[in-house]
BAMI-15541 format. One record per residue (C-alpha): residue in three letters; x, y, z; chain. Coordinates in pm, 1 decimal. Each point is the difference from the previous one (the first is absolute). Layout:
N
["ala",[X,Y,Z],"A"]
...
REM end
This chain:
454
["met",[-2633.3,1641.0,47.0],"A"]
["arg",[233.3,292.5,-72.5],"A"]
["ala",[-34.5,110.0,364.5],"A"]
["val",[93.1,-348.5,120.3],"A"]
["ile",[309.3,-8.4,-221.6],"A"]
["leu",[112.3,345.4,113.9],"A"]
["thr",[-59.4,-96.6,363.1],"A"]
["ala",[203.7,-317.0,-49.8],"A"]
["val",[290.0,187.2,-156.0],"A"]
["ala",[-3.7,256.6,281.4],"A"]
["ala",[-9.6,-263.9,271.2],"A"]
["leu",[285.0,-196.5,-155.8],"A"]
["ala",[216.4,313.4,-1.6],"A"]
["leu",[-27.7,75.7,371.9],"A"]
["ser",[345.5,-119.0,103.7],"A"]
["ser",[295.6,236.1,-12.0],"A"]
["pro",[371.0,-76.3,-43.3],"A"]
["ala",[61.9,225.5,299.5],"A"]
["leu",[-153.9,-265.8,224.4],"A"]
["ala",[291.4,-229.8,-83.4],"A"]
["gln",[219.4,211.7,231.4],"A"]
["glu",[-207.2,-112.6,299.6],"A"]
["thr",[151.5,-276.4,214.6],"A"]
["ile",[-245.4,-289.8,10.4],"A"]
["ala",[35.4,-310.7,215.8],"A"]
["ile",[-217.1,-304.6,-65.5],"A"]
["thr",[8.4,-209.8,316.4],"A"]
["gly",[-113.3,-337.3,127.8],"A"]
["gly",[-69.3,-167.8,-331.7],"A"]
["arg",[130.3,-322.4,-150.9],"A"]
["ile",[263.1,127.4,-242.6],"A"]
["leu",[76.3,-168.4,-329.8],"A"]
["thr",[318.5,172.7,-114.2],"A"]
["gly",[10.6,-184.4,-331.5],"A"]
["thr",[292.0,-212.4,115.4],"A"]
["ser",[-95.3,-82.9,359.8],"A"]
["val",[-279.8,13.8,257.5],"A"]
["ile",[-11.8,199.0,325.2],"A"]
["glu",[-292.2,-121.0,209.1],"A"]
["ser",[-51.0,331.2,179.3],"A"]
["gly",[206.4,298.6,-99.3],"A"]
["thr",[22.3,362.0,-105.9],"A"]
["val",[52.2,157.9,-340.2],"A"]
["val",[120.0,360.8,4.3],"A"]
["met",[-6.1,218.7,-312.3],"A"]
["arg",[97.5,358.2,-67.1],"A"]
["gly",[83.7,206.1,-306.2],"A"]
["gly",[-151.0,-258.1,-230.0],"A"]
["arg",[238.1,-273.2,120.3],"A"]
["ile",[0.8,-285.7,247.5],"A"]
["val",[206.6,108.3,300.6],"A"]
["ser",[-8.6,-317.8,207.1],"A"]
["val",[-171.2,-336.6,27.3],"A"]
["gly",[18.1,-204.4,320.3],"A"]
["ser",[-119.4,-36.1,355.5],"A"]
["ala",[93.2,346.1,128.7],"A"]
["ala",[-262.8,239.3,132.0],"A"]
["ala",[-132.9,287.1,-206.7],"A"]
["pro",[231.2,304.8,4.4],"A"]
["ser",[-101.8,305.8,196.3],"A"]
["gly",[-223.9,239.1,-190.2],"A"]
["ala",[-100.1,-251.6,-265.3],"A"]
["arg",[-355.8,-47.9,-115.8],"A"]
["val",[-82.1,-348.3,129.1],"A"]
["ile",[-230.4,-240.7,-184.1],"A"]
["asp",[-105.4,-300.7,207.3],"A"]
["ala",[7.1,-309.7,-221.5],"A"]
["ala",[-54.7,-258.1,275.8],"A"]
["gly",[-175.4,-303.8,-142.6],"A"]
["lys",[79.9,110.4,-356.0],"A"]
["thr",[269.5,-78.8,-255.9],"A"]
["val",[246.7,259.3,-130.6],"A"]
["ala",[156.1,-75.9,-338.7],"A"]
["pro",[193.7,174.1,-275.7],"A"]
["gly",[-203.4,137.6,-286.7],"A"]
["phe",[-28.0,-263.6,-271.3],"A"]
["val",[168.1,45.3,-338.0],"A"]
["val",[-217.4,-139.3,-279.4],"A"]
["val",[174.3,-113.2,-318.5],"A"]
["asp",[-108.3,-40.9,-362.2],"A"]
["ser",[-257.8,270.3,59.9],"A"]
["gly",[-198.0,248.5,-205.1],"A"]
["leu",[-86.9,232.6,290.4],"A"]
["ala",[-16.3,369.3,-101.2],"A"]
["gly",[42.7,-103.6,-362.7],"A"]
["ser",[-347.7,-132.7,-70.6],"A"]
["glu",[-339.5,106.6,130.7],"A"]
["val",[-223.3,-225.7,-211.4],"A"]
["ser",[196.4,-237.7,-220.8],"A"]
["ser",[-275.5,-21.5,-261.2],"A"]
["val",[-19.8,379.6,-33.2],"A"]
["lys",[294.3,81.2,-222.9],"A"]
["gly",[31.5,363.3,104.4],"A"]
["ser",[45.2,-94.8,365.7],"A"]
["asn",[258.9,-270.7,-66.7],"A"]
["asp",[358.4,123.4,-31.5],"A"]
["leu",[159.7,-342.7,35.6],"A"]
["ser",[-35.0,-110.3,-361.8],"A"]
["asn",[205.7,130.7,-289.6],"A"]
["gly",[-43.4,-76.1,-368.5],"A"]
["ala",[253.6,238.6,-152.7],"A"]
["asn",[222.7,-172.8,-253.6],"A"]
["thr",[315.3,197.6,78.5],"A"]
["ile",[-47.2,1.1,378.8],"A"]
["ser",[15.8,-335.1,175.6],"A"]
["ala",[293.2,-34.6,239.7],"A"]
["ser",[2.7,377.9,46.6],"A"]
["phe",[-364.1,8.9,116.5],"A"]
["asp",[17.5,145.4,352.8],"A"]
["val",[-311.5,-49.4,216.9],"A"]
["ser",[117.0,261.4,251.2],"A"]
["tyr",[-127.6,282.9,-221.8],"A"]
["gly",[-359.4,-125.6,11.6],"A"]
["leu",[-43.6,-34.3,375.8],"A"]
["asp",[-309.5,153.7,162.6],"A"]
["pro",[42.0,81.0,371.6],"A"]
["trp",[-375.6,63.9,26.3],"A"]
["ser",[-96.9,-343.4,-130.8],"A"]
["phe",[-289.4,-147.5,197.4],"A"]
["thr",[179.5,-335.2,-3.9],"A"]
["leu",[272.7,120.9,236.8],"A"]
["pro",[-206.6,46.3,320.6],"A"]
["val",[-156.1,-344.5,-45.4],"A"]
["ala",[342.9,-161.2,-25.1],"A"]
["arg",[127.7,210.4,289.7],"A"]
["leu",[-273.7,-131.7,229.3],"A"]
["gly",[130.8,-343.9,-90.4],"A"]
["gly",[331.7,88.6,161.5],"A"]
["ile",[180.6,87.9,-323.5],"A"]
["thr",[223.2,306.4,20.2],"A"]
["arg",[223.2,-44.6,-308.2],"A"]
["ala",[-46.3,-162.9,-339.6],"A"]
["val",[213.4,-108.4,-294.3],"A"]
["val",[-200.1,116.3,-303.0],"A"]
["val",[67.7,-188.4,-323.2],"A"]
["pro",[-117.2,55.6,-357.4],"A"]
["ala",[-270.0,-236.8,-122.6],"A"]
["his",[101.8,-256.5,-257.7],"A"]
["ala",[-115.5,-314.5,-172.4],"A"]
["gly",[34.6,-304.9,220.0],"A"]
["gly",[21.8,200.3,321.2],"A"]
["gly",[-198.9,-76.3,311.6],"A"]
["gly",[-161.4,343.4,12.4],"A"]
["gly",[-353.8,101.7,-73.1],"A"]
["ala",[104.0,256.5,-261.2],"A"]
["his",[171.9,-177.1,-283.8],"A"]
["ser",[151.0,184.0,-292.4],"A"]
["his",[-122.9,10.0,-355.4],"A"]
["gln",[227.8,-292.0,-74.8],"A"]
["asp",[-247.2,-246.8,149.2],"A"]
["asp",[-222.8,1.6,-307.1],"A"]
["gly",[-10.4,116.0,-356.7],"A"]
["asp",[176.0,-70.8,-325.4],"A"]
["asp",[317.1,194.3,80.5],"A"]
["asn",[150.0,-268.0,225.0],"A"]
["phe",[320.6,-51.6,-191.8],"A"]
["ala",[361.8,103.7,28.7],"A"]
["gly",[236.0,148.9,-253.3],"A"]
["ala",[-10.2,335.2,-169.2],"A"]
["gly",[-320.4,190.2,55.6],"A"]
["ala",[-83.1,349.8,-118.6],"A"]
["gly",[315.4,208.3,6.8],"A"]
["gly",[220.2,-308.9,0.6],"A"]
["tyr",[-36.7,-77.6,370.4],"A"]
["gln",[-107.4,-318.9,175.3],"A"]
["ser",[-377.7,-22.6,22.2],"A"]
["pro",[-101.5,-87.8,261.7],"A"]
["gly",[311.1,44.4,210.7],"A"]
["leu",[156.6,-268.1,217.9],"A"]
["phe",[-7.8,236.4,296.7],"A"]
["ala",[-302.3,147.5,178.6],"A"]
["gly",[181.4,290.8,164.9],"A"]
["gln",[140.9,108.6,333.5],"A"]
["ala",[-142.7,-42.0,350.3],"A"]
["ala",[-7.7,255.9,283.3],"A"]
["val",[-33.3,-3.0,379.0],"A"]
["ile",[-270.9,224.2,146.3],"A"]
["ser",[-126.1,110.3,340.2],"A"]
["leu",[-367.8,-31.8,85.9],"A"]
["ala",[3.7,313.4,217.8],"A"]
["ser",[-314.5,214.1,-14.4],"A"]
["gly",[-17.3,368.5,-78.8],"A"]
["gly",[70.6,13.7,-373.2],"A"]
["gly",[374.8,52.9,35.5],"A"]
["asp",[274.4,-157.0,-207.7],"A"]
["ile",[-46.4,-373.5,54.7],"A"]
["leu",[294.5,-105.8,-215.9],"A"]
["val",[274.0,-155.1,213.9],"A"]
["thr",[232.9,-145.5,-264.7],"A"]
["pro",[-55.3,-8.9,-377.2],"A"]
["arg",[144.3,-259.0,-236.9],"A"]
["val",[75.9,-267.0,260.5],"A"]
["ala",[-34.4,-287.8,-246.5],"A"]
["met",[-73.5,-90.6,-362.0],"A"]
["val",[-294.0,-228.5,-79.8],"A"]
["ala",[-21.8,-267.2,-270.9],"A"]
["pro",[-228.5,-297.7,-70.1],"A"]
["phe",[143.6,-342.8,-80.1],"A"]
["gly",[-164.9,-336.3,-51.3],"A"]
["glu",[-311.6,-4.2,-218.9],"A"]
["ala",[-46.0,377.9,5.8],"A"]
["gly",[363.4,62.1,-91.0],"A"]
["ala",[-21.8,-255.0,-278.2],"A"]
["val",[-302.0,178.5,-148.5],"A"]
["ala",[191.4,328.8,3.6],"A"]
["ser",[292.0,-163.7,-181.1],"A"]
["gly",[-162.9,-183.1,-287.5],"A"]
["gly",[-174.0,-289.6,171.8],"A"]
["ala",[275.8,-214.8,152.5],"A"]
["arg",[197.6,15.0,322.1],"A"]
["gly",[328.9,-56.1,-181.5],"A"]
["ala",[-66.3,309.6,-208.7],"A"]
["glu",[-39.9,215.7,309.2],"A"]
["phe",[329.8,-110.6,152.0],"A"]
["thr",[179.1,67.7,-327.4],"A"]
["leu",[-166.1,339.1,-34.8],"A"]
["phe",[80.0,85.0,363.2],"A"]
["arg",[368.6,-79.0,-51.6],"A"]
["glu",[10.6,203.3,-319.9],"A"]
["thr",[-168.8,291.7,175.0],"A"]
["leu",[257.6,0.0,280.0],"A"]
["ala",[277.5,-19.4,-258.2],"A"]
["glu",[-139.6,307.9,-173.5],"A"]
["val",[-30.8,184.9,330.7],"A"]
["arg",[365.2,-72.3,79.8],"A"]
["leu",[104.9,101.4,-349.4],"A"]
["tyr",[-187.5,327.9,38.0],"A"]
["ala",[146.2,63.4,346.8],"A"]
["arg",[353.2,-38.1,-137.7],"A"]
["asn",[-63.5,213.7,-308.4],"A"]
["lys",[-234.1,284.9,92.7],"A"]
["ala",[206.4,253.3,-191.9],"A"]
["ala",[-18.8,-210.5,-315.1],"A"]
["tyr",[-374.5,-42.8,51.5],"A"]
["asp",[-40.2,379.4,27.4],"A"]
["arg",[169.3,58.4,-336.1],"A"]
["ala",[-188.4,-287.5,-166.8],"A"]
["ala",[319.3,-201.8,-36.8],"A"]
["leu",[-136.9,-309.2,177.5],"A"]
["arg",[-202.2,-276.3,-163.0],"A"]
["asp",[-378.3,12.9,34.4],"A"]
["leu",[-126.5,-123.9,335.3],"A"]
["ser",[-338.9,-156.4,72.1],"A"]
["leu",[-86.1,222.5,298.7],"A"]
["ser",[-53.6,370.9,40.9],"A"]
["arg",[265.0,205.4,172.1],"A"]
["ala",[-224.3,38.0,306.2],"A"]
["asp",[-33.0,-377.6,33.7],"A"]
["leu",[371.2,-56.0,-55.4],"A"]
["glu",[84.7,246.4,276.1],"A"]
["ala",[-254.0,-157.2,236.8],"A"]
["leu",[148.6,-346.0,-50.2],"A"]
["ile",[363.5,90.5,69.3],"A"]
["pro",[-40.7,-57.7,379.0],"A"]
["val",[-160.4,-339.3,-72.2],"A"]
["ala",[280.7,-100.4,-236.6],"A"]
["asn",[271.5,98.9,247.5],"A"]
["gly",[-173.3,-165.9,295.6],"A"]
["thr",[-77.8,309.1,208.1],"A"]
["met",[-380.2,-8.2,-51.8],"A"]
["pro",[-189.6,-321.9,79.3],"A"]
["leu",[-230.0,-151.1,-259.1],"A"]
["ile",[-340.7,-118.4,123.3],"A"]
["val",[-77.7,-301.2,-216.2],"A"]
["thr",[-356.8,-127.9,-2.2],"A"]
["val",[35.4,-375.7,-40.3],"A"]
["his",[-210.4,-294.1,111.5],"A"]
["arg",[114.9,-340.3,-131.0],"A"]
["ala",[283.4,-182.6,175.6],"A"]
["ser",[190.6,-62.3,-323.6],"A"]
["asp",[-30.9,366.9,-94.0],"A"]
["ile",[133.8,100.0,341.6],"A"]
["arg",[308.5,-213.3,-55.8],"A"]
["gln",[60.6,150.3,-342.9],"A"]
["val",[-40.7,354.2,133.3],"A"]
["leu",[248.8,-74.5,278.2],"A"]
["arg",[243.7,-129.5,-261.1],"A"]
["leu",[-50.0,308.1,-216.9],"A"]
["ala",[60.2,234.2,294.2],"A"]
["arg",[315.1,-187.8,97.7],"A"]
["glu",[142.1,11.4,-352.3],"A"]
["glu",[-92.6,365.3,-60.7],"A"]
["gly",[82.3,136.8,347.1],"A"]
["val",[-355.6,121.3,61.8],"A"]
["arg",[-145.7,43.7,351.4],"A"]
["leu",[-332.1,-178.9,25.6],"A"]
["ile",[-317.0,24.0,204.5],"A"]
["leu",[-249.2,-274.6,-84.7],"A"]
["asp",[-367.4,93.9,-4.8],"A"]
["gly",[-265.3,-270.0,23.9],"A"]
["ala",[208.4,-319.8,-2.8],"A"]
["glu",[-306.6,-214.1,72.1],"A"]
["glu",[204.5,-311.4,-77.7],"A"]
["gly",[299.2,134.2,189.2],"A"]
["trp",[-23.2,-272.2,266.0],"A"]
["leu",[115.3,-252.3,-262.9],"A"]
["val",[328.3,189.5,-52.2],"A"]
["ala",[29.6,173.5,337.3],"A"]
["ala",[358.5,-119.2,49.1],"A"]
["asp",[103.2,153.6,-332.7],"A"]
["ile",[-161.5,333.8,88.4],"A"]
["ala",[163.3,2.2,343.1],"A"]
["ser",[341.2,-90.9,-145.3],"A"]
["ala",[-26.7,293.6,-241.8],"A"]
["gly",[-87.6,236.5,287.0],"A"]
["val",[-308.6,123.9,-185.2],"A"]
["pro",[-300.8,131.5,199.3],"A"]
["val",[-359.9,-80.3,-92.6],"A"]
["leu",[-320.3,205.8,8.2],"A"]
["val",[-267.5,-258.3,65.3],"A"]
["asn",[-374.6,-25.8,45.1],"A"]
["pro",[-24.1,-302.9,230.9],"A"]
["ile",[-368.4,-69.2,-62.3],"A"]
["thr",[47.7,-75.8,-369.9],"A"]
["asn",[-75.5,-371.5,-17.3],"A"]
["leu",[-198.5,-63.6,-317.6],"A"]
["pro",[143.3,-99.7,-339.1],"A"]
["gly",[-136.8,295.1,-193.4],"A"]
["ser",[230.6,-88.9,-288.4],"A"]
["phe",[268.5,-252.4,-92.0],"A"]
["glu",[247.0,239.2,164.9],"A"]
["thr",[-155.1,-43.6,344.3],"A"]
["arg",[-109.2,-364.5,-3.2],"A"]
["ala",[218.0,-68.9,308.2],"A"]
["ala",[-116.8,303.1,199.9],"A"]
["arg",[-59.7,-77.0,367.7],"A"]
["met",[-65.7,193.3,317.4],"A"]
["glu",[316.8,-135.5,162.1],"A"]
["asn",[211.7,188.2,-255.9],"A"]
["ala",[93.8,286.7,234.3],"A"]
["ala",[92.9,-240.5,279.6],"A"]
["ala",[214.6,-214.3,-231.3],"A"]
["leu",[183.6,301.9,-141.5],"A"]
["asn",[63.8,138.4,347.7],"A"]
["ala",[119.4,-336.8,130.0],"A"]
["ala",[249.6,-18.9,-284.7],"A"]
["gly",[144.9,337.4,100.7],"A"]
["val",[-168.2,217.7,-262.5],"A"]
["val",[-84.5,355.7,108.0],"A"]
["ile",[-371.2,46.3,-71.9],"A"]
["ala",[-234.7,298.2,0.0],"A"]
["ile",[-374.4,-65.5,15.5],"A"]
["lys",[-226.8,181.3,-243.7],"A"]
["gly",[-355.5,123.2,24.6],"A"]
["ser",[-271.3,-125.6,-234.9],"A"]
["glu",[-92.0,107.5,-352.7],"A"]
["gly",[270.1,255.2,-55.9],"A"]
["ser",[12.0,128.9,357.0],"A"]
["val",[-215.6,302.5,-80.9],"A"]
["his",[-352.2,-41.2,137.6],"A"]
["arg",[101.1,-322.0,176.2],"A"]
["ala",[345.0,98.9,120.2],"A"]
["arg",[-116.8,-32.2,359.9],"A"]
["glu",[-41.6,-373.2,-56.7],"A"]
["ala",[376.9,-47.3,13.8],"A"]
["arg",[-30.3,-73.1,373.3],"A"]
["tyr",[-278.4,-252.1,-63.8],"A"]
["asn",[221.2,-169.6,-258.4],"A"]
["ala",[280.8,-11.3,254.5],"A"]
["gly",[-234.1,-158.5,254.2],"A"]
["asn",[-96.9,-264.2,-253.7],"A"]
["ala",[367.8,-69.5,-62.2],"A"]
["val",[48.4,-55.8,373.7],"A"]
["ser",[-288.1,-248.1,1.0],"A"]
["his",[187.0,-187.4,-275.8],"A"]
["gly",[335.4,-25.0,171.5],"A"]
["leu",[167.9,341.4,-16.2],"A"]
["pro",[135.8,94.8,345.7],"A"]
["tyr",[-185.3,295.6,151.7],"A"]
["glu",[311.5,215.3,38.0],"A"]
["ser",[89.3,-66.5,-364.3],"A"]
["ala",[-346.4,113.8,-108.7],"A"]
["ile",[39.3,329.1,189.6],"A"]
["ala",[344.7,46.8,-156.8],"A"]
["ala",[-148.1,-68.3,-344.7],"A"]
["leu",[-233.7,297.9,51.2],"A"]
["ser",[256.0,237.4,147.4],"A"]
["val",[378.4,-40.3,13.3],"A"]
["asn",[30.1,-231.0,-300.6],"A"]
["pro",[-163.1,227.4,-259.9],"A"]
["ala",[196.9,294.5,138.9],"A"]
["arg",[326.9,-189.6,-37.5],"A"]
["ile",[-86.9,-136.8,-343.5],"A"]
["phe",[-49.1,353.8,-130.2],"A"]
["gly",[303.8,157.0,166.2],"A"]
["ala",[-164.6,153.8,307.0],"A"]
["gly",[118.9,-240.7,267.1],"A"]
["gly",[29.2,163.6,341.7],"A"]
["arg",[-197.1,301.7,-123.9],"A"]
["leu",[-347.9,-142.6,-64.1],"A"]
["gly",[-206.8,-292.9,118.8],"A"]
["glu",[170.8,-42.9,334.6],"A"]
["leu",[-30.5,131.6,354.2],"A"]
["thr",[365.1,81.2,62.6],"A"]
["pro",[177.5,321.4,103.7],"A"]
["gly",[56.6,227.9,-297.8],"A"]
["ala",[-269.6,-153.4,-219.4],"A"]
["ala",[-299.2,197.5,-123.9],"A"]
["ala",[-265.7,19.5,270.6],"A"]
["asp",[-256.4,-206.7,-190.3],"A"]
["val",[-189.3,-162.7,285.8],"A"]
["val",[-338.2,-171.1,19.1],"A"]
["ile",[-189.1,-83.1,319.3],"A"]
["trp",[-226.6,-301.0,-48.9],"A"]
["thr",[-292.7,-110.1,215.9],"A"]
["gly",[145.4,-352.3,-16.7],"A"]
["asp",[216.2,-222.2,-217.8],"A"]
["pro",[43.7,180.3,-335.9],"A"]
["leu",[-27.7,-332.5,-186.5],"A"]
["glu",[-341.8,-64.2,156.8],"A"]
["pro",[-271.8,138.0,-236.2],"A"]
["leu",[-214.0,132.5,287.1],"A"]
["ser",[285.9,216.3,133.1],"A"]
["gln",[-13.1,364.0,-102.2],"A"]
["ala",[252.0,281.2,-4.4],"A"]
["ser",[-88.8,241.5,280.9],"A"]
["ala",[277.0,250.1,-83.0],"A"]
["val",[238.2,44.9,-293.7],"A"]
["phe",[312.3,218.0,-4.6],"A"]
["ile",[203.2,81.0,-310.8],"A"]
["asp",[327.7,184.4,52.8],"A"]
["gly",[-121.4,56.5,355.9],"A"]
["val",[-319.9,176.0,-112.3],"A"]
["glu",[-326.8,-150.4,119.6],"A"]
["gln",[-225.3,-70.0,-296.0],"A"]
["pro",[-377.4,54.4,-21.8],"A"]
["met",[-196.0,-323.6,39.6],"A"]
["glu",[-255.4,91.0,-265.7],"A"]
["thr",[-68.4,-110.8,-354.5],"A"]
["arg",[-251.2,120.8,-255.3],"A"]
["gln",[-185.8,-327.8,39.6],"A"]
["leu",[-37.9,46.3,376.8],"A"]
["met",[-119.4,357.9,-48.0],"A"]
["leu",[-259.4,-109.9,-254.9],"A"]
["arg",[-113.6,-273.5,237.0],"A"]
["asp",[-46.2,245.7,283.5],"A"]
["arg",[-180.1,248.4,-221.3],"A"]
["tyr",[-257.7,-235.3,-144.6],"A"]
["arg",[-70.0,-252.5,273.6],"A"]
["asn",[-321.0,51.8,197.3],"A"]
["gly",[-137.5,215.5,-277.5],"A"]
["gly",[280.4,251.8,32.7],"A"]
["arg",[-141.4,141.3,322.2],"A"]
["ala",[333.0,-26.3,181.3],"A"]
["ala",[157.2,223.7,-262.1],"A"]
["gly",[-271.8,266.6,-7.1],"A"]
["gly",[-241.2,-159.9,-245.1],"A"]
["met",[8.5,-131.8,-355.3],"A"]
["pro",[96.1,224.4,-294.5],"A"]
["val",[-288.1,197.7,-155.0],"A"]
["ala",[-21.4,-232.1,-301.6],"A"]
["tyr",[-82.3,-293.5,228.4],"A"]
["gly",[-293.8,169.4,174.4],"A"]
["asn",[-87.2,-56.3,364.6],"A"]
REM end
């Protein structure tokens, strides 16, 4: 087994950044730019960037890849993900998405726990994913790695040990990563958004009632603004006691002044309306996560200009919060003018690649095809401040390009080539290597290990 793991790591590190300087032209394929379709065109990339997209011929001296009969698309950007932050969610030592520290809530930064050698990354990459927005796990979230706040007797707000809120209202800060192989620095942008649960989960963290959470949230923002105006007084202990640690106060300043978006996990239609009202009154930039009942208040969400991270296949009333969940939710939100990004399943770690399947299901329930592609590519990039740089085949954008054997929303289609920053990625995963080693008695790989006999 150790030999297989070492072989996998070596194979996944074959690509070199130097290859990005090569001019590559992908010709003859059906091009999905993220915003339009070119039935037969050419994508040229060099220096890690898209140089041109259109009907022109390949430039002289370029390496030409014939994509006739195939589909060329931007690398997908998966949202609400735990990729590189969790290997096995039930194995605590391999899960860096959850935080239980009393004095560190809003200041929890997932970017410091990222593992570029995670075996989850190649699997997601073969599903056409080239970037991910990694978020901390928290109670009420849609991920497969919830925080300690889900269970236990410590689900209350107010002063915990040391005088700080326990548990905190905030789960921490999200980061954007690259899924490039080779073990390099995969962090693209740290601290792109703050994360907080509302609805039932937020109520539990605030004493048991939704009204308590909204009051506590307002008071927290008031304290953050007080601290921001009086840091010198705070340093000389001349400011009244505050309920958060200094680290959390500092982390929340961009949220309080509207420069950092707040990802709010919320499900019920009435809760969505109240969160929109709170954001309007407090000047907070929102991103809604979940919003299973969003179709009921789609006009309100659109009017507020708030984007939504949605799993379009959620259609069962798993709780009173989601009793109106339906598979037409994504289509209804999009029709109302809401910018949506489609999520993978169960935390977008081991099942991140299912984001494209979810998008296909959304199309079968009324979401226009081009909107589904946008919800996997340009929309998430724009929501998290990377519009024109990620998730789109346009000159100047990162050369994240995937060649598909067919329609990327068709489950039987497979990625035949993946480029990240113009570097062609290995099409191997640990699972595929184990399959090849052990099928047919291991004969294709030189025989079974000694412990297995002959």
